[in-house]
GUGU-342297 format. One record per residue (C-alpha): residue in three letters; x, y, z; residue number from 1. Coordinates in steps of 0.1 Angstrom, whole numbers, padded with zeros to 4 digits. Example, Ala and Ser with C-alpha at 12.3 -4.5 7.8 and 13.67 -1.06 7.14 Angstrom:
2
<rec><code>ALA</code><x>0123</x><y>-0045</y><z>0078</z><pos>1</pos></rec>
<rec><code>SER</code><x>0137</x><y>-0011</y><z>0071</z><pos>2</pos></rec>
***
This chain:
295
<rec><code>MET</code><x>1037</x><y>0641</y><z>0971</z><pos>1</pos></rec>
<rec><code>LYS</code><x>1030</x><y>0624</y><z>1004</z><pos>2</pos></rec>
<rec><code>ARG</code><x>1012</x><y>0591</y><z>0999</z><pos>3</pos></rec>
<rec><code>HIS</code><x>0990</x><y>0568</y><z>1022</z><pos>4</pos></rec>
<rec><code>PHE</code><x>1003</x><y>0538</y><z>1003</z><pos>5</pos></rec>
<rec><code>LEU</code><x>0991</x><y>0509</y><z>1028</z><pos>6</pos></rec>
<rec><code>PRO</code><x>0956</x><y>0522</y><z>1037</z><pos>7</pos></rec>
<rec><code>LEU</code><x>0948</x><y>0527</y><z>1001</z><pos>8</pos></rec>
<rec><code>LEU</code><x>0959</x><y>0498</y><z>0985</z><pos>9</pos></rec>
<rec><code>THR</code><x>0940</x><y>0476</y><z>1015</z><pos>10</pos></rec>
<rec><code>ALA</code><x>0907</x><y>0494</y><z>1008</z><pos>11</pos></rec>
<rec><code>ALA</code><x>0907</x><y>0505</y><z>0972</z><pos>12</pos></rec>
<rec><code>VAL</code><x>0926</x><y>0472</y><z>0959</z><pos>13</pos></rec>
<rec><code>ILE</code><x>0931</x><y>0441</y><z>0977</z><pos>14</pos></rec>
<rec><code>PHE</code><x>0894</x><y>0438</y><z>0989</z><pos>15</pos></rec>
<rec><code>THR</code><x>0876</x><y>0453</y><z>0959</z><pos>16</pos></rec>
<rec><code>ALA</code><x>0903</x><y>0449</y><z>0937</z><pos>17</pos></rec>
<rec><code>GLY</code><x>0895</x><y>0483</y><z>0923</z><pos>18</pos></rec>
<rec><code>CYS</code><x>0862</x><y>0465</y><z>0901</z><pos>19</pos></rec>
<rec><code>GLN</code><x>0826</x><y>0461</y><z>0905</z><pos>20</pos></rec>
<rec><code>SER</code><x>0809</x><y>0437</y><z>0881</z><pos>21</pos></rec>
<rec><code>LYS</code><x>0775</x><y>0442</y><z>0874</z><pos>22</pos></rec>
<rec><code>SER</code><x>0775</x><y>0406</y><z>0853</z><pos>23</pos></rec>
<rec><code>GLN</code><x>0780</x><y>0387</y><z>0882</z><pos>24</pos></rec>
<rec><code>THR</code><x>0749</x><y>0377</y><z>0900</z><pos>25</pos></rec>
<rec><code>ASN</code><x>0739</x><y>0354</y><z>0930</z><pos>26</pos></rec>
<rec><code>SER</code><x>0726</x><y>0325</y><z>0905</z><pos>27</pos></rec>
<rec><code>ASP</code><x>0761</x><y>0327</y><z>0888</z><pos>28</pos></rec>
<rec><code>GLN</code><x>0775</x><y>0327</y><z>0923</z><pos>29</pos></rec>
<rec><code>ALA</code><x>0754</x><y>0295</y><z>0930</z><pos>30</pos></rec>
<rec><code>ALA</code><x>0765</x><y>0273</y><z>0902</z><pos>31</pos></rec>
<rec><code>ALA</code><x>0800</x><y>0277</y><z>0912</z><pos>32</pos></rec>
<rec><code>THR</code><x>0801</x><y>0241</y><z>0923</z><pos>33</pos></rec>
<rec><code>ASP</code><x>0795</x><y>0230</y><z>0890</z><pos>34</pos></rec>
<rec><code>THR</code><x>0819</x><y>0208</y><z>0870</z><pos>35</pos></rec>
<rec><code>VAL</code><x>0830</x><y>0212</y><z>0834</z><pos>36</pos></rec>
<rec><code>SER</code><x>0827</x><y>0189</y><z>0806</z><pos>37</pos></rec>
<rec><code>GLN</code><x>0857</x><y>0196</y><z>0780</z><pos>38</pos></rec>
<rec><code>GLU</code><x>0851</x><y>0203</y><z>0747</z><pos>39</pos></rec>
<rec><code>SER</code><x>0881</x><y>0195</y><z>0726</z><pos>40</pos></rec>
<rec><code>ASN</code><x>0913</x><y>0179</y><z>0738</z><pos>41</pos></rec>
<rec><code>THR</code><x>0933</x><y>0207</y><z>0717</z><pos>42</pos></rec>
<rec><code>ALA</code><x>0952</x><y>0236</y><z>0733</z><pos>43</pos></rec>
<rec><code>SER</code><x>0950</x><y>0271</y><z>0716</z><pos>44</pos></rec>
<rec><code>THR</code><x>0988</x><y>0275</y><z>0706</z><pos>45</pos></rec>
<rec><code>ALA</code><x>0984</x><y>0296</y><z>0675</z><pos>46</pos></rec>
<rec><code>PRO</code><x>1007</x><y>0329</y><z>0684</z><pos>47</pos></rec>
<rec><code>ALA</code><x>0992</x><y>0363</y><z>0685</z><pos>48</pos></rec>
<rec><code>GLU</code><x>0994</x><y>0380</y><z>0650</z><pos>49</pos></rec>
<rec><code>LYS</code><x>1014</x><y>0409</y><z>0648</z><pos>50</pos></rec>
<rec><code>ILE</code><x>0996</x><y>0438</y><z>0630</z><pos>51</pos></rec>
<rec><code>ASP</code><x>1008</x><y>0472</y><z>0622</z><pos>52</pos></rec>
<rec><code>VAL</code><x>0978</x><y>0494</y><z>0634</z><pos>53</pos></rec>
<rec><code>SER</code><x>0998</x><y>0526</y><z>0629</z><pos>54</pos></rec>
<rec><code>ASN</code><x>0975</x><y>0538</y><z>0597</z><pos>55</pos></rec>
<rec><code>ILE</code><x>0944</x><y>0524</y><z>0608</z><pos>56</pos></rec>
<rec><code>LYS</code><x>0916</x><y>0553</y><z>0603</z><pos>57</pos></rec>
<rec><code>VAL</code><x>0890</x><y>0551</y><z>0637</z><pos>58</pos></rec>
<rec><code>ALA</code><x>0857</x><y>0544</y><z>0624</z><pos>59</pos></rec>
<rec><code>ASP</code><x>0824</x><y>0558</y><z>0631</z><pos>60</pos></rec>
<rec><code>PRO</code><x>0810</x><y>0550</y><z>0667</z><pos>61</pos></rec>
<rec><code>LYS</code><x>0778</x><y>0530</y><z>0648</z><pos>62</pos></rec>
<rec><code>THR</code><x>0801</x><y>0510</y><z>0629</z><pos>63</pos></rec>
<rec><code>ILE</code><x>0824</x><y>0498</y><z>0658</z><pos>64</pos></rec>
<rec><code>LEU</code><x>0791</x><y>0497</y><z>0684</z><pos>65</pos></rec>
<rec><code>ALA</code><x>0775</x><y>0473</y><z>0654</z><pos>66</pos></rec>
<rec><code>ARG</code><x>0808</x><y>0445</y><z>0655</z><pos>67</pos></rec>
<rec><code>LYS</code><x>0802</x><y>0413</y><z>0676</z><pos>68</pos></rec>
<rec><code>GLN</code><x>0819</x><y>0421</y><z>0711</z><pos>69</pos></rec>
<rec><code>VAL</code><x>0851</x><y>0399</y><z>0719</z><pos>70</pos></rec>
<rec><code>PRO</code><x>0849</x><y>0383</y><z>0753</z><pos>71</pos></rec>
<rec><code>ILE</code><x>0874</x><y>0398</y><z>0778</z><pos>72</pos></rec>
<rec><code>LEU</code><x>0883</x><y>0386</y><z>0810</z><pos>73</pos></rec>
<rec><code>CYS</code><x>0894</x><y>0407</y><z>0842</z><pos>74</pos></rec>
<rec><code>TYR</code><x>0914</x><y>0389</y><z>0867</z><pos>75</pos></rec>
<rec><code>HIS</code><x>0929</x><y>0402</y><z>0897</z><pos>76</pos></rec>
<rec><code>GLN</code><x>0947</x><y>0381</y><z>0923</z><pos>77</pos></rec>
<rec><code>VAL</code><x>0952</x><y>0343</y><z>0918</z><pos>78</pos></rec>
<rec><code>ARG</code><x>0956</x><y>0326</y><z>0949</z><pos>79</pos></rec>
<rec><code>ASN</code><x>0943</x><y>0306</y><z>0972</z><pos>80</pos></rec>
<rec><code>TRP</code><x>0915</x><y>0318</y><z>1000</z><pos>81</pos></rec>
<rec><code>THR</code><x>0925</x><y>0326</y><z>1036</z><pos>82</pos></rec>
<rec><code>ALA</code><x>0902</x><y>0332</y><z>1069</z><pos>83</pos></rec>
<rec><code>LYS</code><x>0911</x><y>0366</y><z>1062</z><pos>84</pos></rec>
<rec><code>ASP</code><x>0893</x><y>0372</y><z>1031</z><pos>85</pos></rec>
<rec><code>GLY</code><x>0856</x><y>0384</y><z>1031</z><pos>86</pos></rec>
<rec><code>LYS</code><x>0828</x><y>0373</y><z>1011</z><pos>87</pos></rec>
<rec><code>VAL</code><x>0834</x><y>0403</y><z>0986</z><pos>88</pos></rec>
<rec><code>GLY</code><x>0873</x><y>0399</y><z>0986</z><pos>89</pos></rec>
<rec><code>LYS</code><x>0866</x><y>0363</y><z>0975</z><pos>90</pos></rec>
<rec><code>ASP</code><x>0852</x><y>0375</y><z>0945</z><pos>91</pos></rec>
<rec><code>TYR</code><x>0881</x><y>0389</y><z>0932</z><pos>92</pos></rec>
<rec><code>ILE</code><x>0905</x><y>0363</y><z>0941</z><pos>93</pos></rec>
<rec><code>VAL</code><x>0906</x><y>0332</y><z>0920</z><pos>94</pos></rec>
<rec><code>GLU</code><x>0921</x><y>0300</y><z>0934</z><pos>95</pos></rec>
<rec><code>ILE</code><x>0952</x><y>0289</y><z>0921</z><pos>96</pos></rec>
<rec><code>GLU</code><x>0938</x><y>0250</y><z>0909</z><pos>97</pos></rec>
<rec><code>ASN</code><x>0907</x><y>0271</y><z>0899</z><pos>98</pos></rec>
<rec><code>PHE</code><x>0924</x><y>0295</y><z>0875</z><pos>99</pos></rec>
<rec><code>LYS</code><x>0944</x><y>0265</y><z>0857</z><pos>100</pos></rec>
<rec><code>ALA</code><x>0912</x><y>0248</y><z>0856</z><pos>101</pos></rec>
<rec><code>GLN</code><x>0895</x><y>0278</y><z>0840</z><pos>102</pos></rec>
<rec><code>ILE</code><x>0922</x><y>0284</y><z>0814</z><pos>103</pos></rec>
<rec><code>LYS</code><x>0928</x><y>0247</y><z>0804</z><pos>104</pos></rec>
<rec><code>MET</code><x>0889</x><y>0246</y><z>0799</z><pos>105</pos></rec>
<rec><code>LEU</code><x>0891</x><y>0280</y><z>0775</z><pos>106</pos></rec>
<rec><code>ALA</code><x>0919</x><y>0260</y><z>0756</z><pos>107</pos></rec>
<rec><code>ASP</code><x>0900</x><y>0233</y><z>0756</z><pos>108</pos></rec>
<rec><code>SER</code><x>0871</x><y>0247</y><z>0742</z><pos>109</pos></rec>
<rec><code>GLY</code><x>0888</x><y>0261</y><z>0711</z><pos>110</pos></rec>
<rec><code>TYR</code><x>0894</x><y>0296</y><z>0723</z><pos>111</pos></rec>
<rec><code>HIS</code><x>0920</x><y>0318</y><z>0711</z><pos>112</pos></rec>
<rec><code>SER</code><x>0939</x><y>0349</y><z>0728</z><pos>113</pos></rec>
<rec><code>ILE</code><x>0940</x><y>0380</y><z>0713</z><pos>114</pos></rec>
<rec><code>LEU</code><x>0961</x><y>0414</y><z>0722</z><pos>115</pos></rec>
<rec><code>PRO</code><x>0947</x><y>0449</y><z>0717</z><pos>116</pos></rec>
<rec><code>ASP</code><x>0964</x><y>0455</y><z>0682</z><pos>117</pos></rec>
<rec><code>GLN</code><x>0944</x><y>0428</y><z>0668</z><pos>118</pos></rec>
<rec><code>LEU</code><x>0908</x><y>0443</y><z>0687</z><pos>119</pos></rec>
<rec><code>TYR</code><x>0915</x><y>0477</y><z>0671</z><pos>120</pos></rec>
<rec><code>ALA</code><x>0920</x><y>0466</y><z>0639</z><pos>121</pos></rec>
<rec><code>TYR</code><x>0889</x><y>0445</y><z>0639</z><pos>122</pos></rec>
<rec><code>LEU</code><x>0868</x><y>0471</y><z>0658</z><pos>123</pos></rec>
<rec><code>ASN</code><x>0876</x><y>0496</y><z>0634</z><pos>124</pos></rec>
<rec><code>THR</code><x>0884</x><y>0480</y><z>0601</z><pos>125</pos></rec>
<rec><code>GLY</code><x>0866</x><y>0444</y><z>0604</z><pos>126</pos></rec>
<rec><code>ALA</code><x>0901</x><y>0427</y><z>0604</z><pos>127</pos></rec>
<rec><code>ALA</code><x>0899</x><y>0389</y><z>0609</z><pos>128</pos></rec>
<rec><code>LEU</code><x>0902</x><y>0373</y><z>0643</z><pos>129</pos></rec>
<rec><code>PRO</code><x>0909</x><y>0338</y><z>0652</z><pos>130</pos></rec>
<rec><code>SER</code><x>0883</x><y>0318</y><z>0660</z><pos>131</pos></rec>
<rec><code>LYS</code><x>0865</x><y>0320</y><z>0694</z><pos>132</pos></rec>
<rec><code>PRO</code><x>0889</x><y>0349</y><z>0700</z><pos>133</pos></rec>
<rec><code>ILE</code><x>0895</x><y>0362</y><z>0740</z><pos>134</pos></rec>
<rec><code>MET</code><x>0913</x><y>0389</y><z>0755</z><pos>135</pos></rec>
<rec><code>PHE</code><x>0928</x><y>0383</y><z>0792</z><pos>136</pos></rec>
<rec><code>THR</code><x>0932</x><y>0409</y><z>0809</z><pos>137</pos></rec>
<rec><code>PHE</code><x>0949</x><y>0414</y><z>0851</z><pos>138</pos></rec>
<rec><code>ASP</code><x>0945</x><y>0447</y><z>0871</z><pos>139</pos></rec>
<rec><code>ASP</code><x>0968</x><y>0460</y><z>0899</z><pos>140</pos></rec>
<rec><code>THR</code><x>1000</x><y>0445</y><z>0896</z><pos>141</pos></rec>
<rec><code>ASP</code><x>0996</x><y>0417</y><z>0918</z><pos>142</pos></rec>
<rec><code>MET</code><x>1030</x><y>0393</y><z>0919</z><pos>143</pos></rec>
<rec><code>ASP</code><x>1008</x><y>0359</y><z>0914</z><pos>144</pos></rec>
<rec><code>GLN</code><x>1003</x><y>0372</y><z>0880</z><pos>145</pos></rec>
<rec><code>TYR</code><x>1037</x><y>0369</y><z>0871</z><pos>146</pos></rec>
<rec><code>THR</code><x>1044</x><y>0336</y><z>0890</z><pos>147</pos></rec>
<rec><code>ILE</code><x>1012</x><y>0320</y><z>0885</z><pos>148</pos></rec>
<rec><code>ALA</code><x>0988</x><y>0331</y><z>0860</z><pos>149</pos></rec>
<rec><code>ALA</code><x>1013</x><y>0339</y><z>0834</z><pos>150</pos></rec>
<rec><code>PRO</code><x>1031</x><y>0306</y><z>0830</z><pos>151</pos></rec>
<rec><code>THR</code><x>0999</x><y>0289</y><z>0830</z><pos>152</pos></rec>
<rec><code>LEU</code><x>0986</x><y>0314</y><z>0801</z><pos>153</pos></rec>
<rec><code>LYS</code><x>1019</x><y>0305</y><z>0782</z><pos>154</pos></rec>
<rec><code>LYS</code><x>1012</x><y>0264</y><z>0788</z><pos>155</pos></rec>
<rec><code>TYR</code><x>0985</x><y>0274</y><z>0764</z><pos>156</pos></rec>
<rec><code>GLY</code><x>1000</x><y>0296</y><z>0742</z><pos>157</pos></rec>
<rec><code>PHE</code><x>0977</x><y>0322</y><z>0752</z><pos>158</pos></rec>
<rec><code>LYS</code><x>0990</x><y>0361</y><z>0759</z><pos>159</pos></rec>
<rec><code>ALA</code><x>0974</x><y>0387</y><z>0780</z><pos>160</pos></rec>
<rec><code>VAL</code><x>0972</x><y>0425</y><z>0791</z><pos>161</pos></rec>
<rec><code>TYR</code><x>0984</x><y>0435</y><z>0824</z><pos>162</pos></rec>
<rec><code>PHE</code><x>0973</x><y>0470</y><z>0836</z><pos>163</pos></rec>
<rec><code>ILE</code><x>0999</x><y>0483</y><z>0860</z><pos>164</pos></rec>
<rec><code>MET</code><x>0991</x><y>0504</y><z>0889</z><pos>165</pos></rec>
<rec><code>THR</code><x>1027</x><y>0521</y><z>0892</z><pos>166</pos></rec>
<rec><code>VAL</code><x>1023</x><y>0533</y><z>0931</z><pos>167</pos></rec>
<rec><code>SER</code><x>1028</x><y>0492</y><z>0940</z><pos>168</pos></rec>
<rec><code>ILE</code><x>1057</x><y>0484</y><z>0919</z><pos>169</pos></rec>
<rec><code>GLY</code><x>1079</x><y>0462</y><z>0938</z><pos>170</pos></rec>
<rec><code>ARG</code><x>1058</x><y>0468</y><z>0972</z><pos>171</pos></rec>
<rec><code>LYS</code><x>1053</x><y>0439</y><z>0996</z><pos>172</pos></rec>
<rec><code>GLY</code><x>1021</x><y>0444</y><z>1009</z><pos>173</pos></rec>
<rec><code>LYS</code><x>1002</x><y>0433</y><z>1039</z><pos>174</pos></rec>
<rec><code>PHE</code><x>0978</x><y>0405</y><z>1017</z><pos>175</pos></rec>
<rec><code>VAL</code><x>1000</x><y>0403</y><z>0983</z><pos>176</pos></rec>
<rec><code>ASP</code><x>1033</x><y>0414</y><z>0970</z><pos>177</pos></rec>
<rec><code>TYR</code><x>1035</x><y>0431</y><z>0938</z><pos>178</pos></rec>
<rec><code>MET</code><x>1053</x><y>0432</y><z>0907</z><pos>179</pos></rec>
<rec><code>THR</code><x>1090</x><y>0444</y><z>0902</z><pos>180</pos></rec>
<rec><code>LYS</code><x>1099</x><y>0469</y><z>0871</z><pos>181</pos></rec>
<rec><code>GLU</code><x>1121</x><y>0435</y><z>0859</z><pos>182</pos></rec>
<rec><code>GLN</code><x>1090</x><y>0410</y><z>0860</z><pos>183</pos></rec>
<rec><code>ILE</code><x>1068</x><y>0440</y><z>0839</z><pos>184</pos></rec>
<rec><code>LYS</code><x>1096</x><y>0441</y><z>0815</z><pos>185</pos></rec>
<rec><code>SER</code><x>1099</x><y>0404</y><z>0811</z><pos>186</pos></rec>
<rec><code>LEU</code><x>1058</x><y>0401</y><z>0807</z><pos>187</pos></rec>
<rec><code>SER</code><x>1066</x><y>0427</y><z>0778</z><pos>188</pos></rec>
<rec><code>ASP</code><x>1094</x><y>0409</y><z>0764</z><pos>189</pos></rec>
<rec><code>ALA</code><x>1074</x><y>0380</y><z>0763</z><pos>190</pos></rec>
<rec><code>GLY</code><x>1049</x><y>0395</y><z>0737</z><pos>191</pos></rec>
<rec><code>ASN</code><x>1024</x><y>0406</y><z>0765</z><pos>192</pos></rec>
<rec><code>VAL</code><x>1009</x><y>0440</y><z>0765</z><pos>193</pos></rec>
<rec><code>ILE</code><x>1017</x><y>0464</y><z>0793</z><pos>194</pos></rec>
<rec><code>GLY</code><x>0986</x><y>0491</y><z>0797</z><pos>195</pos></rec>
<rec><code>SER</code><x>0981</x><y>0523</y><z>0823</z><pos>196</pos></rec>
<rec><code>HIS</code><x>0960</x><y>0515</y><z>0857</z><pos>197</pos></rec>
<rec><code>THR</code><x>0969</x><y>0550</y><z>0870</z><pos>198</pos></rec>
<rec><code>TYR</code><x>0993</x><y>0560</y><z>0898</z><pos>199</pos></rec>
<rec><code>ASP</code><x>0974</x><y>0547</y><z>0929</z><pos>200</pos></rec>
<rec><code>HIS</code><x>0939</x><y>0538</y><z>0915</z><pos>201</pos></rec>
<rec><code>LYS</code><x>0921</x><y>0569</y><z>0923</z><pos>202</pos></rec>
<rec><code>ASN</code><x>0887</x><y>0572</y><z>0908</z><pos>203</pos></rec>
<rec><code>PHE</code><x>0889</x><y>0584</y><z>0873</z><pos>204</pos></rec>
<rec><code>LYS</code><x>0854</x><y>0605</y><z>0875</z><pos>205</pos></rec>
<rec><code>LYS</code><x>0870</x><y>0627</y><z>0901</z><pos>206</pos></rec>
<rec><code>TYR</code><x>0898</x><y>0637</y><z>0882</z><pos>207</pos></rec>
<rec><code>GLU</code><x>0907</x><y>0674</y><z>0879</z><pos>208</pos></rec>
<rec><code>GLY</code><x>0940</x><y>0698</y><z>0878</z><pos>209</pos></rec>
<rec><code>LYS</code><x>0973</x><y>0678</y><z>0889</z><pos>210</pos></rec>
<rec><code>ASP</code><x>0954</x><y>0645</y><z>0886</z><pos>211</pos></rec>
<rec><code>TRP</code><x>0961</x><y>0641</y><z>0850</z><pos>212</pos></rec>
<rec><code>GLU</code><x>0995</x><y>0648</y><z>0857</z><pos>213</pos></rec>
<rec><code>GLU</code><x>0998</x><y>0623</y><z>0887</z><pos>214</pos></rec>
<rec><code>GLN</code><x>0974</x><y>0596</y><z>0878</z><pos>215</pos></rec>
<rec><code>LEU</code><x>0982</x><y>0597</y><z>0835</z><pos>216</pos></rec>
<rec><code>ASP</code><x>1012</x><y>0614</y><z>0827</z><pos>217</pos></rec>
<rec><code>LYS</code><x>1040</x><y>0604</y><z>0853</z><pos>218</pos></rec>
<rec><code>PRO</code><x>1028</x><y>0565</y><z>0851</z><pos>219</pos></rec>
<rec><code>THR</code><x>1024</x><y>0562</y><z>0815</z><pos>220</pos></rec>
<rec><code>LYS</code><x>1062</x><y>0579</y><z>0814</z><pos>221</pos></rec>
<rec><code>LYS</code><x>1074</x><y>0550</y><z>0839</z><pos>222</pos></rec>
<rec><code>LEU</code><x>1060</x><y>0524</y><z>0822</z><pos>223</pos></rec>
<rec><code>GLU</code><x>1073</x><y>0536</y><z>0790</z><pos>224</pos></rec>
<rec><code>GLU</code><x>1107</x><y>0535</y><z>0811</z><pos>225</pos></rec>
<rec><code>ILE</code><x>1103</x><y>0500</y><z>0821</z><pos>226</pos></rec>
<rec><code>THR</code><x>1089</x><y>0485</y><z>0788</z><pos>227</pos></rec>
<rec><code>GLY</code><x>1105</x><y>0505</y><z>0761</z><pos>228</pos></rec>
<rec><code>LYS</code><x>1072</x><y>0507</y><z>0744</z><pos>229</pos></rec>
<rec><code>LYS</code><x>1046</x><y>0536</y><z>0741</z><pos>230</pos></rec>
<rec><code>MET</code><x>1015</x><y>0532</y><z>0765</z><pos>231</pos></rec>
<rec><code>THR</code><x>0983</x><y>0530</y><z>0745</z><pos>232</pos></rec>
<rec><code>GLU</code><x>0957</x><y>0510</y><z>0765</z><pos>233</pos></rec>
<rec><code>PHE</code><x>0942</x><y>0525</y><z>0800</z><pos>234</pos></rec>
<rec><code>ALA</code><x>0918</x><y>0507</y><z>0824</z><pos>235</pos></rec>
<rec><code>TYR</code><x>0895</x><y>0526</y><z>0844</z><pos>236</pos></rec>
<rec><code>PRO</code><x>0899</x><y>0521</y><z>0885</z><pos>237</pos></rec>
<rec><code>PHE</code><x>0869</x><y>0506</y><z>0896</z><pos>238</pos></rec>
<rec><code>GLY</code><x>0854</x><y>0505</y><z>0860</z><pos>239</pos></rec>
<rec><code>LEU</code><x>0844</x><y>0537</y><z>0865</z><pos>240</pos></rec>
<rec><code>TRP</code><x>0846</x><y>0565</y><z>0836</z><pos>241</pos></rec>
<rec><code>ASN</code><x>0828</x><y>0593</y><z>0825</z><pos>242</pos></rec>
<rec><code>ALA</code><x>0829</x><y>0611</y><z>0791</z><pos>243</pos></rec>
<rec><code>GLN</code><x>0842</x><y>0646</y><z>0800</z><pos>244</pos></rec>
<rec><code>GLY</code><x>0875</x><y>0629</y><z>0807</z><pos>245</pos></rec>
<rec><code>ILE</code><x>0878</x><y>0610</y><z>0775</z><pos>246</pos></rec>
<rec><code>PRO</code><x>0895</x><y>0635</y><z>0754</z><pos>247</pos></rec>
<rec><code>GLN</code><x>0923</x><y>0635</y><z>0783</z><pos>248</pos></rec>
<rec><code>LEU</code><x>0932</x><y>0598</y><z>0774</z><pos>249</pos></rec>
<rec><code>LYS</code><x>0928</x><y>0609</y><z>0735</z><pos>250</pos></rec>
<rec><code>LYS</code><x>0953</x><y>0635</y><z>0739</z><pos>251</pos></rec>
<rec><code>ARG</code><x>0979</x><y>0615</y><z>0757</z><pos>252</pos></rec>
<rec><code>GLY</code><x>0979</x><y>0590</y><z>0728</z><pos>253</pos></rec>
<rec><code>PHE</code><x>0957</x><y>0561</y><z>0744</z><pos>254</pos></rec>
<rec><code>ARG</code><x>0937</x><y>0543</y><z>0718</z><pos>255</pos></rec>
<rec><code>MET</code><x>0914</x><y>0526</y><z>0738</z><pos>256</pos></rec>
<rec><code>ALA</code><x>0903</x><y>0523</y><z>0776</z><pos>257</pos></rec>
<rec><code>PHE</code><x>0885</x><y>0494</y><z>0791</z><pos>258</pos></rec>
<rec><code>SER</code><x>0857</x><y>0496</y><z>0817</z><pos>259</pos></rec>
<rec><code>LEU</code><x>0834</x><y>0468</y><z>0831</z><pos>260</pos></rec>
<rec><code>ALA</code><x>0801</x><y>0452</y><z>0824</z><pos>261</pos></rec>
<rec><code>ASP</code><x>0783</x><y>0486</y><z>0819</z><pos>262</pos></rec>
<rec><code>LYS</code><x>0772</x><y>0498</y><z>0786</z><pos>263</pos></rec>
<rec><code>ARG</code><x>0795</x><y>0515</y><z>0760</z><pos>264</pos></rec>
<rec><code>ASP</code><x>0793</x><y>0550</y><z>0751</z><pos>265</pos></rec>
<rec><code>GLU</code><x>0776</x><y>0555</y><z>0722</z><pos>266</pos></rec>
<rec><code>LYS</code><x>0801</x><y>0585</y><z>0711</z><pos>267</pos></rec>
<rec><code>ASP</code><x>0832</x><y>0567</y><z>0723</z><pos>268</pos></rec>
<rec><code>PRO</code><x>0826</x><y>0527</y><z>0725</z><pos>269</pos></rec>
<rec><code>LEU</code><x>0868</x><y>0525</y><z>0719</z><pos>270</pos></rec>
<rec><code>PHE</code><x>0871</x><y>0543</y><z>0751</z><pos>271</pos></rec>
<rec><code>THR</code><x>0844</x><y>0524</y><z>0770</z><pos>272</pos></rec>
<rec><code>ILE</code><x>0856</x><y>0488</y><z>0763</z><pos>273</pos></rec>
<rec><code>ARG</code><x>0833</x><y>0464</y><z>0784</z><pos>274</pos></rec>
<rec><code>ARG</code><x>0851</x><y>0432</y><z>0803</z><pos>275</pos></rec>
<rec><code>ILE</code><x>0836</x><y>0412</y><z>0830</z><pos>276</pos></rec>
<rec><code>ILE</code><x>0855</x><y>0401</y><z>0859</z><pos>277</pos></rec>
<rec><code>ALA</code><x>0865</x><y>0364</y><z>0863</z><pos>278</pos></rec>
<rec><code>SER</code><x>0850</x><y>0357</y><z>0899</z><pos>279</pos></rec>
<rec><code>GLY</code><x>0861</x><y>0333</y><z>0927</z><pos>280</pos></rec>
<rec><code>TYR</code><x>0834</x><y>0321</y><z>0930</z><pos>281</pos></rec>
<rec><code>TRP</code><x>0830</x><y>0308</y><z>0893</z><pos>282</pos></rec>
<rec><code>SER</code><x>0841</x><y>0271</y><z>0881</z><pos>283</pos></rec>
<rec><code>PRO</code><x>0853</x><y>0268</y><z>0849</z><pos>284</pos></rec>
<rec><code>LYS</code><x>0817</x><y>0260</y><z>0834</z><pos>285</pos></rec>
<rec><code>THR</code><x>0802</x><y>0290</y><z>0854</z><pos>286</pos></rec>
<rec><code>LEU</code><x>0828</x><y>0311</y><z>0833</z><pos>287</pos></rec>
<rec><code>HIS</code><x>0821</x><y>0298</y><z>0802</z><pos>288</pos></rec>
<rec><code>THR</code><x>0786</x><y>0302</y><z>0807</z><pos>289</pos></rec>
<rec><code>SER</code><x>0788</x><y>0339</y><z>0818</z><pos>290</pos></rec>
<rec><code>ILE</code><x>0817</x><y>0347</y><z>0789</z><pos>291</pos></rec>
<rec><code>ILE</code><x>0784</x><y>0334</y><z>0763</z><pos>292</pos></rec>
<rec><code>ARG</code><x>0757</x><y>0353</y><z>0783</z><pos>293</pos></rec>
<rec><code>SER</code><x>0777</x><y>0387</y><z>0783</z><pos>294</pos></rec>
<rec><code>PHE</code><x>0790</x><y>0387</y><z>0751</z><pos>295</pos></rec>
***
């Protein structure tokens, strides 16, 4: 099937980065010049706990919704702004030194990263989590997630979830380059989690007919071939979902799906897990404030 790769990525990924966050307000952006006071000098080096989730029974929605939400951050590009970056685009581009400062702040503040297995066990069984848990997620396969974000996280003992849009694998774009298959496997082998983010970022709410094969089945197969691991996590393009499509995810073996700042579904909270976008306008202090207010 012929695809119009560059126009699609330019319009849907680079400038909007596939997400819209209701949690980012003008007042938050105005506070972006704040500086952060460090709360601790201890890095969060505790390794992610290995958990067997194969026999976990899914809890009823009311039980899951009653548990305190874990802060989940959504990042896109980690690079310095350029003259060509617009006001909207900058919301999805965290400059390099600011990103490093954000991660250091979270480590110094005592946060510990968790991965989907831990979140799944916690939401369904109430399994214990480390103190001040947080989940880092990255969307869209950008190369800087591998070259800049991953080493920064590793420095503080953090791991992350990388949601891959398979059309972009190994491509060179107008604004950014994208991870290769080898780099994706390297992240997986290092203990990070690879998740699905569709083929080319088509709006999940509009899927019909062959879209389920093109946007879910084929990308899932490709990512499983790359990593040698089953895909069990999914991130909605633009953060948009509908209840009618959730059974399609369940049928394909996905355990959890991640949206953005909107309200969780009362019937399927595991498939509408909230994240907030880590805005390029936020200082470390503003990020910390937003985490506390949002979760």
